[in-house]
Structure formats: C-alpha cells, structure tokens
N, C-alpha and C positions, 0 to 999 in steps of 0.2 A: 629765888627770885620770887617778888612779892605779885600778886595779883594784879596789881598797878602797873608793873613793868611786865608785863608777859613776852616772852621771846616769839619775835614776828614768824620767825622760821617756822615755828608749829604751827601757825597758819596756813604757810607755803604748804608745808607737810601734807594738811586735811583737803586742800585745795588740787594739790597734786593726785593723792590718792583719789579724790572724787571723780578727777578728768581721767584716772588709768579706769578706775570703775564703767565709765561712759565710752571707753574704746579708744580713748585719745591717748595713743602707745608711745607717742612722740613726748610728750610731757616731762619734763626734767627740772631738777631744781639745783641752783648753782651753790653748791656748800661754801659756807663762811670760813675765814680763817682762825675761828677757836678751834676747830679740829677737836670738838668735844663729843658727848654722848649721842647731841641733834645732829650734827652731821654724821657722824655714825651712821644713824638711821638716814638721814637723806641719800646718805649713798647707799646704803640696801634697798631703797624703793628703788633709787634709779638703777639699778642694778637688776632689780626684778622689773622695771619697766622695759629695761634694753632686753631682757629674755622673753618677756612675753611678745615685745614685738618680734624678735626673730621668729620666733615660734609660731606668731599669726600669719608674717611673712612665708612661711615654709609650708603654713597650711593652706594658703592662697595659692602658691605655688602650685602645691599638690591639686587642689580643686582645680584649676584653670588646665592642668595637665589630664585629669581624668573628665571634664569636660569635654577636651579636646576629643579625647579617644572615644568618649560617648558618641560625642557629635560624628566624628571618623565612620564609628561601628553602623552607626544610622544611615551616615552616606552609603557605606557598603552593602549594609541590610538592604537600601532603598536601589542600588546598582541589581544587587542580585534580584530582587525582585521583580525589575524590570528588565533584566538580560537572559540570555540564552546561555545556560552552563556551558553547554560545548561547544560552541560556535562563536561566543562574544557577542553576537547580534543582541537587535532588538526582539525582546520578546512578543508573545501575544497582547499582554497588558499595555505594554511599552508601545504598540502598534496600534492599538484601539486609542489610547491618549493622543498619540500622534495624528491620527486622523479627525478624531473630535476637533484638536486645535486647528488643525489646517483649513477644517470647512469653517469653523468658527472665524478664521481670518479670513477666509474668501467671502462671506458674508459679510463682517463688518467692513470690509474695503470694498466691495463691489470689485475684486478681483478675481483671475483666474480662479478655477476648482480645483481641489487635489484629484490626480490620477491615482489608482492603486493596481499593480500589478500581483497576480498570484501565479507563483510556479511550483508546479509539482513535479518532481524526479521520475522519467521513464524508466519502468526496470530496476527501481533501485533495489527492490525486494530479490532480486538475484544478485547483487552485490553481497548482501549479508549473507544470504543463502550459502552461495559460491566459496566465498573468502573470508566470512567471519564478521561479527558487529566490531571486532577493532579496525576491519579494513574499512565498514558503512561511517563509522564514525571520522576516520581521516577523510574519505570522501568527502560528506559533510562540512567540513572544517574546509577543504580545498574549495567547495562552492560557494561557502559563504563567504571566501579570499575573491573570488573570481566574482563575483557579484558586486562588491564594493569596487571594482575596479570598473564600475559601467556608469554610475550612478553619479550626480552631482551632489556638491558638497553637502548642499541644502537637503538632499533624500534619506530617507531611512530605509533601512534593509534590514527585514526581521523576520527570525526560525519561527515558523507558528506551530514546529512540532513533526517529529517523524523525517518526510522527505519532503516537506512544504515550505517553501518561502514564500516574504512578500517582501515589495518595494512600493514604498509610498513617494509619490512626486507632488509635492506641496506647488500650489502656481503652476498648473502644466496646463497645455494643450493636448489633443488625440495626437498631432506631430511627435510632440518631444517624448508623449507613453508610447507610441510604436517604435521611436527609435532606441530606445532604453530595451525595450523586449526585443526589437531584432540584437541589438548589442550582448543583451544575457543568451540568447541562442547560438551566437558564435563563439562568445568566451565559454559556455558549455562545450559545444560541441569538438572542443580538443581535449584529447586521451588525458588521463588524470593516470601518473605513474604511482603504483602501489610496491615499491622495492622494486621484482621482476614483472610484475604485469602491468599491463595496461586496462583501466575501463573507462566506458564513456560513463559522462552524466546529463545528458540529454534530458528536456524540460518540456512538459505543457503548459502554455502561459494564457491565463484568462487576465485580460484588458477592461477596467471601466474607469470610464471620467467621470467625475461627480458631477451632482445638477445643484439646483438651486432649493434648501430644504430638507436634503438626504440627510439622514444618520448614519452614523458610524456603521451600524449592525448592518444597515442595507446596502453601505458601499462594500463591506466584507462579505456581502451575502450575493450580491451582484457579481463581482470579481470572481468569486468561487463557483457559481455558477457556470461562467463563462469559461472557467479553467476547465473544469468537468467535459464542458463540450468540445474545448479541445483535445483532451485525454480521446473523446468517444472516436473523435474523428482520425487520430494517427499520430504518432511521435513528433516531437521537436513542431507543434503548429500555436499558432498564435491566433488566438479567439476572441474578438471584440463583443461584449455584452449585447445583448440585442433581449427587447422583453418577450419574444419568444422562448427563449430560453430558459425564462424562468417557469413561462407554463408548462414547458418537456421536465422541465424538473421536477415541479409539482406532481406531474402525469407519474413521474419514476418512482416519487416518493409514496404514492397513492399505490401504485403497481406493487412496489414493498411490501406494504402491508396486507396488499392481500395476498402476495405469495406467502406470506407468513403462514397465511390459514389454508392456503390452498392443498396442503398435503391433507390435513386433519378433515377437511371437507369434502374428499374424494374428487378435486377438481384437476388432479392430474391420472393422466390416460397415455399406455404404452402402445406403440407401434412396432411393426416389426416387417425387417426386410432383407429377406432371402438373399443367402451369400451362395453363389452357385459354385459347382466345377464345372471349367470353360470347356472342357474335352465332349462332355455330355450333357451338361446342364443339366445336373443332378443337383438336387437341393441339399448343402451340405450343413445347413443352419439357418440362424436369422440371427442379424445385430437388433438389439432394441435398442430404441430412439424414445425418448419422453417428450409429450406434449400437455402444454397448460390449457385443458378446456375452460377458459371463462368465460360467467354466464353472461357477461355481457360483451368482452370484446371476441368471443368466438375460441378458435383454434391458434393458440399463440405457440411459434415454433421455439426448437431450445434457445437458438443464437440470439434471443432477444430476452429470454429468463434467466438462461444457466449463468451468462456473468451477472446476472441483478443476485442470484443465488451464492455466488460467492463474495460478493460484496457484501452484502447485509449478514452472512454468517448461516445461511441454511442450507449450503450444500451437502454439508455430511447427513443431515435429515432426509434430503432430496436423496443421494446416493444408495441410504437405507433403504427407502422407500422401493426404489427402483430394483435394486437388488432383490429384494424380499419378493415383489410382485413378480417379476419376471421367473424368478425360480420355480414358483408355486404354478406359473403358466407352464412351463416347461412339464413340472411334475404332472400335470394334469394331460397333457399332449403326450409322455410317456405313457400315462395308464390308457388313454383311451385309442390312441391314432398308433399305426404301424411306423413307427419313426426308423430309418436306419440306427444302427448301433454307433455308427460315427456322428452323427446330427449333434451338433453346438450351440449352446447359445452365448452368444456376445454381450457383454455387459460392460459398458463405459465408466471408469474409476473416476474421478476426480485427484489431484493432487493433493485436495485438505485429506479423502475418504485414507490414500496412501498410507499420511502420515498417524492412520490411529492405531493405537497398539494393539485394541483388541477386533481388528479389520479378517484374520485370520480366523481368530476364534468364532467370529460373528459369522462367517460364510461356512467355515466346518460344521457349524449348528444348524444353519439353515439347509447344508447339503446330508446330513442327518436323518435332520426331522423329516424332510420331504424323500428321502430314498432316492437321492440323485447322484448318481456315479461322478466324482469329481471330474473325470477327463470329459462330461457335458458341457462344462464350463470354460468359456474364453472370457478373462476380463481384460479390457482395453484401456491403454495408458498411452497417454500424449509423451512426445519427447521429452518437452520441457518439464514434465512431473518429476524425469526419472535424472534428468542431467547431471545434477548434483550429486548425488548417489548417496543422500543423507543415510544415515545409520537406520532410525527406522523402517524407511522406504527399502533399503535392502533386505532388512529383516522380513519385511512383508512379502516381497517378491519372492525371495528363496523359500519361505514358508508355504506360500501358496506353490509353488514349483513341486514342492516335499509331497504336496497334497495331493498332486495330479490336477491342477487348475491349468490350465491354456493362459498363455499370458503374450497378449501382441501389443506391438508399439502400432499405436493409430497417428493420425497425420503425417506420417515420414516425407519428408520433402518440404515441408514447412518451417520445419524448426531447425536444429543442430547438422541432423543428417549425416550421422556419424558411423559408418558400418564398424570402426574400430571399435567403439563403444558402446554398441551392440553387442557384439561378441563376450564384451565382458558382463553382460547381463542376463539373468536368467529368463531368456525369452524364446520362444519358436514360431514366431509370426511376426511379420510387418504388413502394416496396412498403408499401401502407397495413396497419399493425397489427391484425391479428384483434380487439383488445380494440374498435374501433370500431364493429363489426359485431355484438358481443352484444347491444346494447342497441336496435337500430336501429327495432325495431317495439314496442316498450316503453316507452321512455324518450321524454317531451315535445320533439319540435324535435332529434332525435339524426338523422332522416332528412334533415330541411334540413341541419343541422352536416354530416356526409357529404356531400353535396352539394354543399356550398360550398366544403370540400377537395378533391373533385374538381376542381372547376371553377378554384381555384387553380392545383393542379397542372399542367393543362392551359393555363393562361394563361401559365404558366411555360416552357411548351414542353416538357414532360417527360409520358412516360407513366406512368398509375398503373396499379399492380397490388393487387388486393384479396385478402389471405388472409384463411381463418379462412372462408370460405362452406360454409355447412351446410345452405341449404335453399333448396329451387326459390323462395320467397317472395323470400330475399336476392339470389339469382342476377339475377330476374325484374326488382327494385328497381334493382340496380346497372347491369344491361343499357338499363333506361330513362332513366337519367341519364347515358348515354353512356360508360360505363366498357368499355374495351376487353378486359380480361383480368385472368381471378383465378384461385384456387386452393382448394381446401378440401375436407373429405370428402363434399360432396354429391357433387364430381365424382367424387374418387377419394382413398382414402386412401394414406400413404406405402408402397411398397412394395419389397421384396429386387429384387435385379437380373434374377433368372430371371422374376418374376412383369411387372417392367416390359419384360424382353424380349419376353415373351410377349404382351404388351399392344401394344405397338409394333410386334411383326409384324404384327398381324393389325387394326388400329385406327387409324383417323387421326381420327375423330369420336366423342366420347367418349357414351355410351348411360347416361343416369342415370337414377335413380329417386328418385321422390319419399321424403325422411326419413331417417334414419338412426339405429342404436342410442344412444341416452343413452350407455352406457356409454363406448362407442368415442369417442363425442368428448369425454368428459372425459378420455379418455386420450391424445386429440391430442398429438405432438409431434414 
C-alpha cells in the first residue's frame, strides 16, 4: 500500500492505543471484513483492552472492599474507644463528649440543662473478695442491664471504671433526675442471682443539675462530690449537690494531704484505755487508741481519719507506726513498772495490714528486739476483716497464734456476728461492741439477749470482753452474767502515755466512782 493510500485502520489503532493509555479501557475498534494482518492486530488490541478492563474492575472491587473493611475497622475502633469492654456501656470519654454536647445544646436553644447522676455500688468489694472477680464482673454486667432499663431513650448510661456508673439526662429537670435516681435504687435493690448465690448491688447516688456556663468537668466533679456525700451518710442514699459539699470535699482533700505527713512529723499520739477484771477491778491490760494531734485543728478522733487513711492508702504505714510505738511503750512499762505477768497490750490491726505477707515477721522482729513476750500482745481484728477467710489472712492469724500472740475479734455484734465461723478461726477472745449495752436497761429483752450472746461466746470456748461500760449497773449486770472482763468510761477514759504510766505505777485495782459526765460519754472515742 502506497503512502498516498494509507490504511485508515492504522490511524484508528493509534487513536485506540492513545485512549487506552489515558485509561479509557472501554475503547474498542471494529475489525474490517478483510481479516488481514491489520485486523489481527486490531483484535489483539481489543483483547488487551478487555483484559485491562477486567483487571481494573477487579482492582476497583478489591479497593472498595478494603476501603469498606478499613472504614468498619475504624468504626469498631471508635466504638471500642467510646465503650466499656465489660458492660458495653459508654465509657468516661463518651460520657464527657455527651455532657459537652448536652451543655452546648442547652445553651444554643435556651433549653433545659442536662442532669448527671453518679452511682457507686455499696460493698461491691465484698463481692469480689467473697466470690471472686468473675462473679464481680457478672454483677457489673447485670447492674448495667438494670440501669439501661430505668432511663429514657435519649439518656446515656456509662461505666466510669470499677463499680462506678453514670447516667446523663439531657434536657432534664430536677424532678426527672430524682425520678430516675429513685428508679435506679429500686432496680438495684433486687437481689442478683449468681448460680446458687444471691448478692445485693445497692448504690449511693449523687445528683447534679447542670447550670449555665458550667463545663463538663465541673458538672462531673459536682456530681462526684454529691455521690461521696451520699456514701458517707449511708447506703442506698441519694444526695443532691450543694455548694457546701464542695467545701467539705476540699477540706477532706486538704486533710488527706496533711495526714500523709502526720506520721513522719510526729503528729500522731497514742492513748491507752484500761481493760479490767470485772470481779476485782484489776487492770488486765490496756487497749491502744491512736489520735491525731493536728497543729491547727487539735485532737482529731480516729473515726475521722482512719477511714481517710484507708481511702488514700496510708493505713499500712499507720498500722506499723502504732504497733511499733505501742510495743516500745509496753517494753518501757515492763522495765520500769511492777506489771502483772498477764498484763496485755491490745492493738488494732486493719484488714489491709492483715493481708501483708511480712506482718508476722514484722511483729516477731519487734517482740525480739524489745524483749517483749508474745503472750503480752493481743491483736484486735474486726469481723469484716476476716469474714472472707482469705489465704493470706488465715496464714497471718495462724502464724500469730503459733507465735503466742493473742487474737481478739473486735466490734462483735456489728457485722456478721456468727459464732459458727468464730469457732473455725484461731481466736481466743471476742470484744462485744458497745452498741449492745446502750439499751441494756431500757429495751425489753435486751438483758436476756446480751446474756445469750455471752453464753454462746463462752460455749465456743472463747473469752468475752465488753466495751462501752459506762455505769456501775452495767458492770454489776455483766459481772452477774459471768462476764470476766471489760472496759469503758465507768472504769477509765483513754489517757495519754504519761497519765497511763502514772496510773500503772501506783495502781493494780481501779477505784471507780458512780456516774460520769454525759458530755464525756458522748465524746468517747
């Protein structure tokens, strides 16, 4: 074919190849009827274009699939980042976002502000301690389910961690907030079944209705402050935030900071209250009671700062200081004073201290260093500290018993009060709580009730010590029942070390007088 008569199909081929190179993969050339070499090339180019188009379509589908997978993975990660893994509820991050949005919506539309409820389960730690963390997780999931059942569709339920939950009520009134809080208490009041066991999940609830200009952090802090006020007042309590609560919390926070330094700065002091033989008024020993001599606030009683010490994690240091200081005082008395051979120092141990693996070695080392016989020490432990009978606690009790240290259950009558479990523990004494004596002569049947408790304790082979004896009548009644020993303001108030030293130096049998000042009785600690 001459140059003057070029085949038009060649130009079509070149144009088709250019289009293919530009990505126009649907481009095709219709072969001629000649069926020659040029048509063969055209057919080849068409086949190549078709294959390229198929490859591209498959690639697009793969890219679309991978994009969808990445998008879903991103959504899943976002959901995980905003959800509590255990319960499926919103987490703290999602709650804060929800609060900010609700506050913004209220401000933008001049609408009702949001309300925030904070819930903290009462005694949830006992569930974990007694039944294990798996049981605790099941309780938390059931609590989440029940809380979802008491809110509106627009509300947000969140778990903030541990046993703390929150309910955000956008566009709420105080009436709505209190209705939801009461429904939550009712829902949680019902027992939760764990296989063959039943547990309670009651909660303390703090309520805060948002205000104009308030930030999410401020709303959360106020609700949290109200919740802690509810916990301090009792169980299954609802408290609405009041500004004075914030001041109280700030004061408590300041006290916590000061308490951390109180031990090292020698602000703690020990007082000693005699324990007497009821038949003779002979002093059998003393109970050690710690006080905080605050440089500005004066003498602070233990029921004010001991719970705080447990909350901020310094109870271990406090227990060690009390044990060491009181044993050193006992060693001094044994060296300088004519104490009876059976004189005993009674020292309280917290549940935290009982879990310390080195507790027994610590006490053994102190006794050896100070040359104090083990039988001269009695450790007092509350019922709640040992009701779970954990391995470490039982090891500590058994080892102390083998060492020769006396073990006494404190505050009997306020907790589980089961003689059956006391018989299974290495204890020798039971201190009956003062609350049982308060109505000894005013409440019908109380005298017989106390006598029955004493008989049960004695039948279990244990010695009973009654605390809170404040009148001669109470002492005489306990003595007639066969109670061997007791303590209380009728015999002596707790006294600082110098007064106790002076008393022990001159007295083996207490001389008591009838009646004490009512104000002093009320301030007993």
